[in-house]
N, CA, C and O atoms as CSV, one atom per row, in Angstrom:
chain,resi,resn,atom,element,x,y,z
A,1,MET,N,N,-52.700,108.797,16.662
A,1,MET,CA,C,-51.771,109.029,15.579
A,1,MET,C,C,-52.280,110.186,14.744
A,1,MET,O,O,-53.466,110.273,14.425
A,2,ASP,N,N,-51.382,111.052,14.406
A,2,ASP,CA,C,-51.707,112.147,13.498
A,2,ASP,C,C,-51.086,111.851,12.146
A,2,ASP,O,O,-49.915,111.484,12.047
A,3,ILE,N,N,-51.895,112.016,11.107
A,3,ILE,CA,C,-51.421,111.850,9.740
A,3,ILE,C,C,-51.602,113.187,9.049
A,3,ILE,O,O,-52.672,113.793,9.108
A,4,SER,N,N,-50.551,113.636,8.397
A,4,SER,CA,C,-50.584,114.943,7.756
A,4,SER,C,C,-50.308,114.787,6.266
A,4,SER,O,O,-49.411,114.051,5.855
A,5,ILE,N,N,-51.093,115.492,5.476
A,5,ILE,CA,C,-50.906,115.499,4.024
A,5,ILE,C,C,-50.831,116.956,3.583
A,5,ILE,O,O,-51.695,117.761,3.930
A,6,THR,N,N,-49.815,117.285,2.831
A,6,THR,CA,C,-49.683,118.640,2.308
A,6,THR,C,C,-50.113,118.643,0.849
A,6,THR,O,O,-49.597,117.878,0.033
A,7,LEU,N,N,-51.059,119.509,0.536
A,7,LEU,CA,C,-51.548,119.625,-0.830
A,7,LEU,C,C,-51.089,120.948,-1.425
A,7,LEU,O,O,-50.954,121.952,-0.726
A,8,THR,N,N,-50.858,120.924,-2.707
A,8,THR,CA,C,-50.526,122.168,-3.403
A,8,THR,C,C,-51.799,122.976,-3.609
A,8,THR,O,O,-52.906,122.469,-3.431
A,9,GLU,N,N,-51.632,124.213,-3.980
A,9,GLU,CA,C,-52.783,125.070,-4.275
A,9,GLU,C,C,-53.606,124.476,-5.423
A,9,GLU,O,O,-54.835,124.547,-5.424
A,10,VAL,N,N,-52.917,123.899,-6.382
A,10,VAL,CA,C,-53.594,123.282,-7.531
A,10,VAL,C,C,-54.414,122.073,-7.078
A,10,VAL,O,O,-55.549,121.896,-7.522
A,11,GLU,N,N,-53.858,121.249,-6.210
A,11,GLU,CA,C,-54.580,120.068,-5.713
A,11,GLU,C,C,-55.811,120.472,-4.900
A,11,GLU,O,O,-56.870,119.858,-5.029
A,12,VAL,N,N,-55.674,121.494,-4.072
A,12,VAL,CA,C,-56.814,121.981,-3.291
A,12,VAL,C,C,-57.904,122.497,-4.220
A,12,VAL,O,O,-59.084,122.208,-4.024
A,13,LYS,N,N,-57.510,123.254,-5.221
A,13,LYS,CA,C,-58.481,123.793,-6.172
A,13,LYS,C,C,-59.193,122.653,-6.908
A,13,LYS,O,O,-60.411,122.690,-7.083
A,14,ALA,N,N,-58.435,121.649,-7.334
A,14,ALA,CA,C,-59.034,120.513,-8.044
A,14,ALA,C,C,-60.002,119.759,-7.137
A,14,ALA,O,O,-61.109,119.422,-7.555
A,15,LEU,N,N,-59.593,119.494,-5.907
A,15,LEU,CA,C,-60.478,118.785,-4.985
A,15,LEU,C,C,-61.723,119.602,-4.649
A,15,LEU,O,O,-62.807,119.046,-4.471
A,16,SER,N,N,-61.568,120.893,-4.566
A,16,SER,CA,C,-62.710,121.760,-4.260
A,16,SER,C,C,-63.760,121.727,-5.362
A,16,SER,O,O,-64.911,122.105,-5.140
A,17,TYR,N,N,-63.368,121.280,-6.536
A,17,TYR,CA,C,-64.308,121.135,-7.647
A,17,TYR,C,C,-65.281,119.983,-7.399
A,17,TYR,O,O,-66.413,120.019,-7.881
A,18,VAL,N,N,-64.852,118.956,-6.651
A,18,VAL,CA,C,-65.691,117.769,-6.437
A,18,VAL,C,C,-66.136,117.583,-4.995
A,18,VAL,O,O,-66.915,116.671,-4.717
A,19,MET,N,N,-65.670,118.417,-4.066
A,19,MET,CA,C,-66.084,118.300,-2.671
A,19,MET,C,C,-66.020,119.659,-1.990
A,19,MET,O,O,-65.191,120.503,-2.334
A,20,ALA,N,N,-66.902,119.859,-1.024
A,20,ALA,CA,C,-66.961,121.152,-0.341
A,20,ALA,C,C,-65.768,121.365,0.585
A,20,ALA,O,O,-65.251,122.478,0.683
A,21,ASP,N,N,-65.329,120.310,1.263
A,21,ASP,CA,C,-64.266,120.452,2.254
A,21,ASP,C,C,-63.300,119.270,2.146
A,21,ASP,O,O,-63.560,118.216,2.725
A,22,PRO,N,N,-62.193,119.425,1.418
A,22,PRO,CA,C,-61.249,118.321,1.247
A,22,PRO,C,C,-60.721,117.757,2.573
A,22,PRO,O,O,-60.508,116.549,2.677
A,23,GLN,N,N,-60.508,118.593,3.575
A,23,GLN,CA,C,-60.020,118.127,4.875
A,23,GLN,C,C,-61.042,117.185,5.515
A,23,GLN,O,O,-60.692,116.090,5.956
A,24,GLN,N,N,-62.294,117.612,5.564
A,24,GLN,CA,C,-63.338,116.790,6.172
A,24,GLN,C,C,-63.543,115.507,5.382
A,24,GLN,O,O,-63.705,114.440,5.973
A,25,TRP,N,N,-63.539,115.592,4.054
A,25,TRP,CA,C,-63.716,114.410,3.222
A,25,TRP,C,C,-62.613,113.398,3.496
A,25,TRP,O,O,-62.882,112.205,3.634
A,26,THR,N,N,-61.366,113.874,3.576
A,26,THR,CA,C,-60.226,112.990,3.814
A,26,THR,C,C,-60.336,112.323,5.179
A,26,THR,O,O,-60.133,111.115,5.297
A,27,GLU,N,N,-60.653,113.090,6.199
A,27,GLU,CA,C,-60.812,112.511,7.541
A,27,GLU,C,C,-61.918,111.470,7.561
A,27,GLU,O,O,-61.750,110.398,8.143
A,28,ASN,N,N,-63.053,111.773,6.928
A,28,ASN,CA,C,-64.172,110.816,6.883
A,28,ASN,C,C,-63.784,109.552,6.124
A,28,ASN,O,O,-64.137,108.450,6.543
A,29,ALA,N,N,-63.062,109.698,5.012
A,29,ALA,CA,C,-62.660,108.536,4.219
A,29,ALA,C,C,-61.745,107.616,5.014
A,29,ALA,O,O,-61.920,106.398,4.990
A,30,ILE,N,N,-60.778,108.182,5.714
A,30,ILE,CA,C,-59.843,107.376,6.495
A,30,ILE,C,C,-60.560,106.693,7.653
A,30,ILE,O,O,-60.339,105.509,7.903
A,31,LYS,N,N,-61.414,107.424,8.359
A,31,LYS,CA,C,-62.130,106.836,9.494
A,31,LYS,C,C,-63.079,105.725,9.032
A,31,LYS,O,O,-63.209,104.706,9.709
A,32,GLU,N,N,-63.737,105.910,7.897
A,32,GLU,CA,C,-64.633,104.868,7.386
A,32,GLU,C,C,-63.839,103.631,6.971
A,32,GLU,O,O,-64.272,102.505,7.213
A,33,ARG,N,N,-62.674,103.838,6.347
A,33,ARG,CA,C,-61.842,102.688,5.963
A,33,ARG,C,C,-61.345,101.957,7.194
A,33,ARG,O,O,-61.266,100.728,7.198
A,34,ALA,N,N,-61.008,102.703,8.243
A,34,ALA,CA,C,-60.575,102.076,9.489
A,34,ALA,C,C,-61.717,101.271,10.109
A,34,ALA,O,O,-61.489,100.189,10.650
A,35,ARG,N,N,-62.941,101.790,10.034
A,35,ARG,CA,C,-64.087,101.054,10.559
A,35,ARG,C,C,-64.301,99.747,9.805
A,35,ARG,O,O,-64.543,98.702,10.409
A,36,ILE,N,N,-64.209,99.817,8.484
A,36,ILE,CA,C,-64.372,98.615,7.662
A,36,ILE,C,C,-63.264,97.615,7.962
A,36,ILE,O,O,-63.528,96.422,8.106
A,37,ALA,N,N,-62.028,98.090,8.057
A,37,ALA,CA,C,-60.909,97.201,8.390
A,37,ALA,C,C,-61.119,96.575,9.761
A,37,ALA,O,O,-60.798,95.404,9.963
A,38,GLY,N,N,-61.652,97.343,10.702
A,38,GLY,CA,C,-61.947,96.807,12.034
A,38,GLY,C,C,-62.974,95.696,11.963
A,38,GLY,O,O,-62.821,94.670,12.626
A,39,ASP,N,N,-64.026,95.885,11.163
A,39,ASP,CA,C,-65.043,94.841,10.984
A,39,ASP,C,C,-64.410,93.567,10.421
A,39,ASP,O,O,-64.691,92.463,10.888
A,40,GLU,N,N,-63.556,93.734,9.415
A,40,GLU,CA,C,-62.884,92.580,8.798
A,40,GLU,C,C,-61.973,91.883,9.802
A,40,GLU,O,O,-61.943,90.654,9.873
A,41,LEU,N,N,-61.235,92.669,10.574
A,41,LEU,CA,C,-60.311,92.108,11.560
A,41,LEU,C,C,-61.060,91.379,12.664
A,41,LEU,O,O,-60.650,90.292,13.072
A,42,VAL,N,N,-62.161,91.964,13.161
A,42,VAL,CA,C,-62.944,91.305,14.211
A,42,VAL,C,C,-63.495,89.975,13.695
A,42,VAL,O,O,-63.454,88.971,14.406
A,43,ALA,N,N,-64.005,89.962,12.479
A,43,ALA,CA,C,-64.543,88.722,11.909
A,43,ALA,C,C,-63.452,87.664,11.772
A,43,ALA,O,O,-63.650,86.512,12.158
A,44,ALA,N,N,-62.305,88.051,11.223
A,44,ALA,CA,C,-61.215,87.089,11.019
A,44,ALA,C,C,-60.653,86.602,12.349
A,44,ALA,O,O,-60.397,85.409,12.511
A,45,GLU,N,N,-60.460,87.500,13.288
A,45,GLU,CA,C,-59.875,87.122,14.577
A,45,GLU,C,C,-60.848,86.283,15.396
A,45,GLU,O,O,-60.429,85.357,16.091
A,46,THR,N,N,-62.136,86.593,15.326
A,46,THR,CA,C,-63.133,85.775,16.030
A,46,THR,C,C,-63.167,84.362,15.443
A,46,THR,O,O,-63.208,83.379,16.183
A,47,ALA,N,N,-63.150,84.266,14.119
A,47,ALA,CA,C,-63.134,82.945,13.474
A,47,ALA,C,C,-61.874,82.178,13.851
A,47,ALA,O,O,-61.936,80.976,14.112
A,48,ARG,N,N,-60.735,82.856,13.883
A,48,ARG,CA,C,-59.485,82.199,14.255
A,48,ARG,C,C,-59.549,81.681,15.689
A,48,ARG,O,O,-59.141,80.552,15.965
A,49,MET,N,N,-60.061,82.506,16.597
A,49,MET,CA,C,-60.142,82.088,17.997
A,49,MET,C,C,-61.123,80.936,18.185
A,49,MET,O,O,-60.862,80.026,18.971
A,50,LEU,N,N,-62.251,80.966,17.470
A,50,LEU,CA,C,-63.226,79.875,17.579
A,50,LEU,C,C,-62.658,78.559,17.062
A,50,LEU,O,O,-63.003,77.489,17.562
A,51,ALA,N,N,-61.790,78.641,16.064
A,51,ALA,CA,C,-61.213,77.424,15.478
A,51,ALA,C,C,-60.020,76.893,16.275
A,51,ALA,O,O,-59.585,75.765,16.046
A,52,ASP,N,N,-59.491,77.679,17.196
A,52,ASP,CA,C,-58.303,77.287,17.959
A,52,ASP,C,C,-58.728,76.635,19.269
A,52,ASP,O,O,-59.272,77.305,20.146
A,53,PRO,N,N,-58.482,75.326,19.410
A,53,PRO,CA,C,-58.905,74.639,20.638
A,53,PRO,C,C,-58.163,75.129,21.886
A,53,PRO,O,O,-58.616,74.885,23.004
A,54,ASP,N,N,-57.043,75.808,21.708
A,54,ASP,CA,C,-56.295,76.325,22.855
A,54,ASP,C,C,-56.857,77.643,23.389
A,54,ASP,O,O,-56.500,78.068,24.488
A,55,VAL,N,N,-57.729,78.286,22.625
A,55,VAL,CA,C,-58.332,79.537,23.077
A,55,VAL,C,C,-59.529,79.197,23.952
A,55,VAL,O,O,-60.463,78.526,23.511
A,56,THR,N,N,-59.495,79.665,25.199
A,56,THR,CA,C,-60.584,79.376,26.135
A,56,THR,C,C,-61.478,80.577,26.380
A,56,THR,O,O,-62.604,80.425,26.853
A,57,ASP,N,N,-60.987,81.782,26.062
A,57,ASP,CA,C,-61.776,82.999,26.262
A,57,ASP,C,C,-61.688,83.883,25.019
A,57,ASP,O,O,-60.611,84.099,24.463
A,58,ILE,N,N,-62.836,84.381,24.603
A,58,ILE,CA,C,-62.888,85.317,23.480
A,58,ILE,C,C,-63.447,86.626,24.022
A,58,ILE,O,O,-64.526,86.639,24.615
A,59,PRO,N,N,-62.725,87.727,23.825
A,59,PRO,CA,C,-63.227,89.012,24.333
A,59,PRO,C,C,-64.593,89.351,23.734
A,59,PRO,O,O,-64.859,89.072,22.565
A,60,ALA,N,N,-65.439,89.947,24.542
A,60,ALA,CA,C,-66.760,90.371,24.078
A,60,ALA,C,C,-66.738,91.809,23.581
A,60,ALA,O,O,-67.761,92.329,23.137
A,61,ASP,N,N,-65.587,92.449,23.654
A,61,ASP,CA,C,-65.437,93.848,23.303
A,61,ASP,C,C,-64.678,93.978,21.986
A,61,ASP,O,O,-63.592,93.418,21.839
A,62,ARG,N,N,-65.234,94.704,21.041
A,62,ARG,CA,C,-64.635,94.895,19.719
A,62,ARG,C,C,-63.215,95.454,19.816
A,62,ARG,O,O,-62.308,94.968,19.140
A,63,GLU,N,N,-63.023,96.465,20.650
A,63,GLU,CA,C,-61.695,97.066,20.790
A,63,GLU,C,C,-60.692,96.061,21.348
A,63,GLU,O,O,-59.538,96.045,20.920
A,64,ALA,N,N,-61.105,95.235,22.283
A,64,ALA,CA,C,-60.205,94.236,22.854
A,64,ALA,C,C,-59.802,93.204,21.805
A,64,ALA,O,O,-58.657,92.753,21.782
A,65,ILE,N,N,-60.734,92.834,20.944
A,65,ILE,CA,C,-60.408,91.884,19.872
A,65,ILE,C,C,-59.393,92.501,18.914
A,65,ILE,O,O,-58.414,91.856,18.541
A,66,ILE,N,N,-59.627,93.736,18.522
A,66,ILE,CA,C,-58.722,94.403,17.581
A,66,ILE,C,C,-57.337,94.580,18.199
A,66,ILE,O,O,-56.330,94.262,17.566
A,67,LEU,N,N,-57.280,95.081,19.422
A,67,LEU,CA,C,-55.984,95.323,20.056
A,67,LEU,C,C,-55.253,94.028,20.392
A,67,LEU,O,O,-54.025,94.018,20.475
A,68,GLY,N,N,-55.993,92.933,20.586
A,68,GLY,CA,C,-55.375,91.656,20.910
A,68,GLY,C,C,-54.973,90.831,19.694
A,68,GLY,O,O,-54.308,89.804,19.828
A,69,ALA,N,N,-55.377,91.278,18.507
A,69,ALA,CA,C,-55.059,90.532,17.286
A,69,ALA,C,C,-53.564,90.626,16.995
A,69,ALA,O,O,-52.925,91.628,17.316
A,70,PRO,N,N,-53.008,89.571,16.380
A,70,PRO,CA,C,-51.589,89.635,15.999
A,70,PRO,C,C,-51.357,90.773,15.006
A,70,PRO,O,O,-52.250,91.140,14.243
A,71,ASP,N,N,-50.160,91.316,15.031
A,71,ASP,CA,C,-49.814,92.361,14.071
A,71,ASP,C,C,-49.833,91.777,12.663
A,71,ASP,O,O,-49.391,90.648,12.450
A,72,PRO,N,N,-50.343,92.541,11.703
A,72,PRO,CA,C,-50.415,92.024,10.335
A,72,PRO,C,C,-49.033,91.909,9.703
A,72,PRO,O,O,-48.098,92.628,10.056
A,73,VAL,N,N,-48.942,90.987,8.765
A,73,VAL,CA,C,-47.727,90.836,7.968
A,73,VAL,C,C,-48.111,91.234,6.550
A,73,VAL,O,O,-48.932,90.581,5.906
A,74,PHE,N,N,-47.508,92.310,6.080
A,74,PHE,CA,C,-47.850,92.808,4.758
A,74,PHE,C,C,-46.969,92.163,3.701
A,74,PHE,O,O,-45.792,91.894,3.945
A,75,PRO,N,N,-47.541,91.915,2.523
A,75,PRO,CA,C,-46.729,91.347,1.449
A,75,PRO,C,C,-45.636,92.312,1.012
A,75,PRO,O,O,-45.757,93.525,1.179
A,76,ASP,N,N,-44.592,91.767,0.464
A,76,ASP,CA,C,-43.489,92.563,-0.070
A,76,ASP,C,C,-43.919,93.064,-1.442
A,76,ASP,O,O,-43.940,92.302,-2.409
A,77,VAL,N,N,-44.265,94.351,-1.525
A,77,VAL,CA,C,-44.790,94.880,-2.790
A,77,VAL,C,C,-43.740,94.863,-3.894
A,77,VAL,O,O,-44.088,94.970,-5.070
A,78,GLY,N,N,-42.480,94.733,-3.546
A,78,GLY,CA,C,-41.423,94.625,-4.543
A,78,GLY,C,C,-41.324,93.230,-5.132
A,78,GLY,O,O,-40.623,93.014,-6.120
A,79,ASN,N,N,-42.034,92.275,-4.518
A,79,ASN,CA,C,-42.027,90.894,-4.973
A,79,ASN,C,C,-43.438,90.502,-5.377
A,79,ASN,O,O,-44.248,90.175,-4.510
A,80,PRO,N,N,-43.759,90.526,-6.672
A,80,PRO,CA,C,-45.123,90.237,-7.120
A,80,PRO,C,C,-45.648,88.879,-6.659
A,80,PRO,O,O,-46.859,88.708,-6.519
A,81,GLU,N,N,-44.770,87.919,-6.422
A,81,GLU,CA,C,-45.215,86.594,-5.986
A,81,GLU,C,C,-45.792,86.612,-4.577
A,81,GLU,O,O,-46.542,85.707,-4.210
A,82,SER,N,N,-45.454,87.631,-3.773
A,82,SER,CA,C,-45.947,87.690,-2.404
A,82,SER,C,C,-47.294,88.412,-2.298
A,82,SER,O,O,-47.908,88.428,-1.231
A,83,LEU,N,N,-47.747,89.002,-3.389
A,83,LEU,CA,C,-49.003,89.750,-3.349
A,83,LEU,C,C,-50.201,88.810,-3.442
A,83,LEU,O,O,-50.158,87.807,-4.154
A,84,PRO,N,N,-51.278,89.144,-2.712
A,84,PRO,CA,C,-52.492,88.324,-2.820
A,84,PRO,C,C,-53.099,88.460,-4.211
A,84,PRO,O,O,-52.915,89.471,-4.890
A,85,GLU,N,N,-53.811,87.446,-4.612
A,85,GLU,CA,C,-54.442,87.474,-5.950
A,85,GLU,C,C,-55.687,88.301,-5.951
A,85,GLU,O,O,-56.340,88.433,-6.986
């Protein structure tokens, strides 16, 4: 997946004040967040599979666990009652 963000000249100048390379910083930030989310997903999915008596095999591969996990259901941000505390 490619994600593209367009910044104005002013935004680039502002970011350049706090970082040497806004493009590299952004890519690193997204990849690190994805790694952390992967760790959280592997932990949650492994715990779910261990607790499910119908599960007889648990993948030993991190990527297989992530790709085999159910798709997430996101809260409706327009409905404050659906948001996690």
